[in-house]
Structures are given as structure tokens and as C-alpha cells.
N, C-alpha and C positions, 0 to 999 in steps of 0.2 A: 327694229323688227315690229311688226304689228302682232299684239297679244289678243287673242280672241277669248280668253277665259281670264281676265284680269283679276276676278274676284276669287279663284279657286287656287288654293296652294297645292303643293304635292300632297296626295292623299295617303295618310299613314295609318297603320294599324294602332288602335288605342284600347282594344278589348270590349268585351261584351257590355261593361257597365257605362261606357263613354256616351254622353248626351250630344257630342259634336255630331252634326250631320255631315260634315266633311270629313269623315274618318271611317276606317273599316272596324267593325266589330268582332268579325269572324275571319276575314281574309288577312292571313299573315303569311304573306308569299313564300318566306323560307322555311316556315315550320315544316318539320318532316312527318309526313303521314306514310305509314306503310313503306318505309324506305326511300320516298322521294319527296322533295319539296312540293307544298302545296301548289305553287305556281305551274310545276310539271305535270301534276295531275290534271289541272284544270285548263291550262292553256287557252285563256281568255283571248277573245278576238273581237275587235271592232267591227261592227257591219257598216260599211261606207254609206250604203243606201239610205238606211233609217237615220243613222247618227249625223251624217254630213249633208245628206240631200233632203231628207224629210221635212215637209213644210207644214205638216197637219192637216192636209188635205184629205177627204175621203169620199165616198160614193155619194155623200149628202151634202157636202160643202166643200168650199175653196180653202187656200192656204190661210192659216192663223200665224205661221212663223216666217221671220225674215230670214231667207238663207242666200241673201244677196253678198253676204261678207263685207259689210262696211259700205254697201250702197254701189258696189261695182256693176258695171253694166256688160264689159266685155267677157263673153263667155269662157274664154281660155283662162283669163285672169281670176274669174271665179272658180275655175277648176283646181288652180294653182292654189288660191286661197283655202280651199277645202283641205288640200294636202298640209298646208301650214298649219290650220286649225286641228285637223286630225292628229298629226304628230305631236303637237302642244298638248292635246288632250290625252293621248295614249301615254305620254310621259309623265303626265301628272297623275294619272291613275295607275300607273304601272302596268299597262296592258302592252303585251308583246307581240301581239299579232293582229292582222286585219283581213277582212275578206272584201271582194269588190265585185260588181257587175261591169261589164264594158261601158254601159252607158252612165254609171255612176261618175266616171273620172273623165268624160270627154263631152263637149258639146254635141247634141244629137240631131241638130237641125241642117247639117252639112251633107254634102255628097259623101259616097262610100270611101271614096279616096281622100277626101279632105279629113274625114273621121279618122281614118287610118293614121295619117300624118300626126293629127292631134293626140291619138293614143300613144304614138311613139314618143312625142313630145313630153307628155305627162308621165309616161312611164320613166323616163330619164330623171324627170323632177322628182318623182317619188323615190327613185334609186338614190338620189343624192341625200335625201332626208334619211334613208335607210342607213346609208354608209356613216351617218354622224350619230346613230342610235343602236339600241339592241333590238330593235322592231323588225319584225318579219312579216312576210305574206303566208297566211294559212292557205288560202285557197282563192281561186278566181272563178268566174262564171260569166255567160252571156245571157243578157236578157233579149229574148225575141217572143215578148207577149205585147209590149206596149204599141209598136208601131202598126197602123192599119194594115200594113202588108201581111201581117201575121193573123189577122182577124180569124182565120180559119185553120190556124195550126202554122207550125214552122216547119221542122222535118216531117211533119204528118200531113202537110198541106197537100190538096189535091194537084197544086200547081208546082211543077219541077223547078220553076224559077225561083219560088219561095223557098224551097228546099236549098237552092244554091246560095241564097241570100242568108239562111240561118247558118249554112256550112261556113260561108266565109267569115261571118260574125265569130264563130267558134274557132276559125283558125287563128284570127286576129287575138282573140282573147286568151288562147293557150300560149301564143307567143308572148303576151304580155305577162302570164301567169309565170313562164319559164324566166323570162328576163328579171322578174322579181323575186325569183327564188322559191315561188310558191310550192307548197307541199301536197296540194290537191287541185283538182279541177272537178266543179259540180255542174251537174244537169239537173235542171228543175223544169218541169213540163210546160210551164206557161199556158198556152191554149192547145197543148197536144191532148186532145181529147175529142168527145163529139157531144152534140145535142140530139141528134136523132140518127137513127141507122137507116132512114129513108133516103139519105145522101150521102151515105159513109162507106167506103171500102175498108172495112175493119183490118182485114188481114193485111192489105198493102200499107196502111198507115202504120201498123205496129212494126211490120218489116223495115219501113223505111226509118222509123224512130231509131231501131237498131243499126241501120246502116250508116246513118250519121255517127252514132256513138262509136261504131268500129273504125270510121274513117277518123275521128277524133284520136282514137287510142292509137291507131297507127302512126298518125302525124305526129302525136306528141312523144311517142317512143322513138321515133326516127330523129326527132330533135332533142333527144337526150333527157326527156322528161321522165323522172323515176318515181315520182309520187303517185298518189291514188287518184282514180276517177272515181266519183261519187255520183248517185241518183239519189233525188231528194223526194221521198214519197210525199203526194199531195193530194188530197181528195177534193172534189167540188171545186168551186172556184177556179178559172171563170166557167168551165164547161160542166155540163151535168155528169158526164162520165169522163173523169181523167184517167189517163192510161198508167199513171203511177200511183193508184189510189192509196196503198198502204204498203208497209214493209213485204208481207206475204206476195203481194201482187208483184211488187219489184223483184223480190227473189225469183219467182217462177220466170219473169221476163229475163233477168240476166242469165239464168241457166239455160232458159230454151235457146237463146242466141249466142251462148259460148262467151259470155262476157265475165264470167266469175272469177277469173285470174286477175283481172285489172280494176273490176268494180267493186266498190262497197257502197254503204248507205249513209248518207247524211240525213238523220233522222231530226224531225222538229216536234217539239211539245205541241204546239198548236194544231199541227196537221194531224197528230195521233188522235187528239180529242175530237176533232172534225170528222175523222174516219170512224168514230165510235169506239176507240180504243183508249186505255190508259197509255201514258208516255212509257211507263215501265213495260207494259206488254209490248210495244214495238221495240224497244231496246232488247228485251229478252229474246224475241224472235231473230232480231238480227245477231244477236251475240250467239247463240246457239246453232248459228248457220255460219259462223265467222265471217261475217259481213258487216259488223259495226265499225263505221269508219270515223264520222264526226258528227256533231251536234248542233243544231240551232237552238240555242238556250233562252226560249222565250215562255210564254204562257199564253192561255186563251181564256176568254170569259165564256163560262159555259151556258149562260143565259143568252148568248148572240151566237147566230150561226154562221158566223164568218171569221176570217183570220184577223184577230185583233192584235196580235203580236205585243203582248204585255211584257213588261220585264218580270222576271221571275219573283215571286214572294212566297211561293207554297213550300214550307220545309218538308212535308210530307212527299211532295213530288220530287225535289232536288235529293232528298235521302235516298230513295228507292231508285232515282236514276243512277245516283253515283255508286250505289251497292251493285247495279248492273256492269257500270263501266269499270269498276274495280275488277268485278269477277272476270271480265273480259281481258284483264291485263293492263287496262288504261290505254290511253291514245297512243297511236304511233304518230301518223301524219296528220290526224286530226285533231279537234280540239272543241271548245265551247264557244261558238260564234253567237254574239248577242243580236240576233235578228229580232230586235225589239224596238219599240218606238215609244216615246212620251206620248201623253195624250193631247188631243188638240188643244185643251185648255192650259196644257203646261208648256206655255210658248216661250219662256225665257231661255236663252242658249244654256244657262246653268243648270236647267232641269234635266239636261242630257247627263250631266254629271251625278245628280241624285239618282237617276235611274240606273245608271251602271254600277253606283255603290251598293244600291238595293240588290241587284242581280248578281254581283259579285260575292257579297256577303251571303246572299241564300245559297248559292252554289257552294261555298267555303263551309257554311254550317251543314249542308247536305253532305259534303265529302267527309267531315268529321264524324257526322252520326252513321254513315254508311259504314265506315271503318270500324266504330264501335259495335255496330249491329253485326259484323263479320266475327269480330273478336268475341263477343258475347256467345255466338255459335248456337243459341237455343233454336232459331228460325231453320238454320241449315240442318241442324240435327234432326229436327222434328221432321224435316222433309226426307231426310235420309232413312230414318227409321220408317216412315209411312211407306216408302216403296222397298223396304228390305227383303219383302217377299221375292223379289226378282233377282235375289243374290243366291238363291239356293233353290233346290227341289224343280217343281215343275216351271216355276217362275224363271229360274236361270235357263231352263231349256227353251222357254220362249224367247228370251233375250239372245241366247246363242243360235237360236233358228235350228235346233236339232230335234223339235217336235213335231209329230203329225196331227192331223185333224182326229184321227182314231184314238191316239194316245190322250188328247184332251178330252174326248168324249169319255174314255175309260176313267179318267181322273176324276171328273164330274160324278160318274156312277159311284165312284168309291167314296167321295167326300161329302155329297150331297150339298145342302146349302152353304154358300161361304159366310164367313163370320166376319163382319164389318167392324172398322174403328171410327172414331169421331174424327171428323176434319179439324175439330177445334179452331175455327177461324177467329172466334171471339178472343181466345186465350192468346193467339199470335198477333192479334192486333193489340192486346194489351201489353204484349212484350215490346212491340214496335214503339208505342206511346212511352214505355218505361225508357227506352233507349233516348228517344227524342227529346224527352223533357227531364231527362235527369242531369 
């Protein structure tokens, strides 16, 4: 049997002091945190597209990485080699889930019928690997941004034939996701947005985007799919106005179109910062609206204006992210998918391993510190005390919605100028640092 990572052993936990680059410092899969093993809190997932398909190309240059899997030329054999490599990789790193796009696992230069047949064949091949391991499918998705037919949108295209193409791709990917036991199905907008309103029927495009999601939901449920449907907020790239710009925009969308019972959000770190938000902000908004589903666990370069998909290395980001995820009660069907790629100059196959070790350790330490932050309690207590005025007197009447404008006016006349207290941001940041660096 071909080995694609001959230099990589099974990656084990060796503790924070190890200098072994092929070991975990913080990710101890079976360590119990808040009553659950670390691996169940984190639910790490391989992203098929970056890890197995990514060749280092970007908008400014071509491939820097060989992804022919030993010089193979037959497209279907390459796809099966990706499966072999991916499962070897996941077993060596202890990753128990994967995510995929339809075009990640099949050759894309065939007719629709041939592509569908190839998809069925590859799905069967993946199922065989899954039967031999403990590896599961987290979610599937369809890519309808790359092909020229989608240059002016997919479900939002002015052309109903393009809508039909997008829908047919979604159907086949839902079938594949169900066959693989996937726990979710994700929509990300690709080119569903606009560059100018001079040629755009905005209302029809948004209505049609919802129509495809409703068709997908109804089809999936009819086929026995009980998992979550996700929408992944994404600003900019590639259109100037993406229809799923951020969490708030998507929440409005799913409630307007009656999708809230079936749809949650797949929140990405890099997309949050591109939208001008922190990752914690996007998670918090999703959490308080009971819509937090899954996470694309990457990071972005704040000095660049595009989606760089870095492996996570910022402990502040992961600590505050895991704080929100723990506060939400943890993942149910979702998890942490490494939608991250090694840099163009990190072209050795083994660099994928180092990237995942970095990301897994960074989120593991974030989980540890998030739980310590919750157990410490000072930040939660500060917030509770700061808003305690809404638990009594006029504040409680405001919350209970039993007060009138006349009564509020009378209250102001009686109390005069309100007495404010400090927000103590610097103190709270000191507390956060003391937890992270303890």
C-alpha cells in the first residue's frame, strides 16, 4: 500500500515542554474538560479542498505544490489517491472528521452525468475507508463558484438554467453527504452577490437564493437527512456585495425566509475579520440567537484584504472563541473544520502536518484557557454586576415591558442625572492575560 506521509509517525501528546515538532503540546484528546473529552469539545475536521487539493496557486501565481499523488495522470485515480492520503493523514493525527466540496472528490472536466457517476464511485471508495476507521463526515458542500457558468451567480443568476445547474449540483452533494453519514450540509455563497445594481434585480436574486435552500432542505429531509443545514457568512470576495456578508445579515435572511428551524451558521474566523468584526463578535451574535452550528477554524492576515486562510496560531482568538462555544453548550452536529492552507512556500507534503499540529494545539490551549476563564468567573461576574440595574426597580420594569413612556419620564424627573460606573476595560484585559499566561 502506498504511504503518502512516510516521515510522519502517529502524532502523540507530549506536553507543553516538548521540543518534538511532530507532537502535540496541548491537544490531549482524552483529557476531560468541563465533563467531556477534549476531542469531543473540538471535533477537528480535515478540509478536503485545502489539505488534499490545494496546490499553492493564488491570484498572483501558479502551483507550487505537486498534488499528482506520485505522478498519477488518470483523474479518477488521483481522486482515490487523495482518499488514501487523507485517511492516512487523519489517522496519524487523530482527526476524526472531514469536510468536502463536490469538486474536491471528483474530476471536474466531465459532463454532468459522468461527474455524477464518478461521485458515486468515489463516495463508495470513501465509505470503504470509513468502515475501516473511526473517521466520519462532518459536512458536505457544493462549489458553484469556479466554473464560468456561475460567473454571474448560481442560485442568484439571472439565467434559470444556471439556477438549475446549481440545484442539480446541490442535490448530488446532499446525496453524497447522506451516503457518508454527514452531520451537516453547508451553503457558502461563492458568487452570489452583485457588483452593480445597474444590472441587478436584488429582490429576485435574494428570493431565489432562499428558494434553492428551501428545495435543498425539503429534499434532504425527504431523504432522511436529520443533520443541520449551515450558511457560511462571507463578505467581499469575489463580488463587492456578498449576500451573506456577516452573521447578522444571515440571521435576517434565514428569519425572513422561514429557514431558522433547519439552518444554523458555519462561522469562519477569516471571514469575520474581512467583515470588520472580531471572530468572538460573530460567534457571540450567532450564540445569543441559538444559531451557532459549526466553525471554519482558520485565521487571516489583517494586513491583507483577502481570505488568506492561515492555520490558527493566536491564543487570544481561540480562547475567546472557545469561551463562546462552551457558553453555547458546545457543538452538536458541527465542529472545527480546518479551512486553512499552508503558505505557497511551504510546499513539502509534510508541511500540511505541521500546519494541523499548530492549529490543533492552538485550539486545544484555547479550550483549556476558556474553561479556566469561565471557572475564574471574574469577567462573567463583572458583566452580571454591570447590568444588575435591570434586575430591580425601573430596570426590571423595562425588561418585563411593563413600563410606559410616561412612567420613564416621571422616573427621570425624580432621579435627575444618572450615576455611571467605569467599564474597566483595562482591568478585564488584565484578567484575561492573567488567565492565558498563568
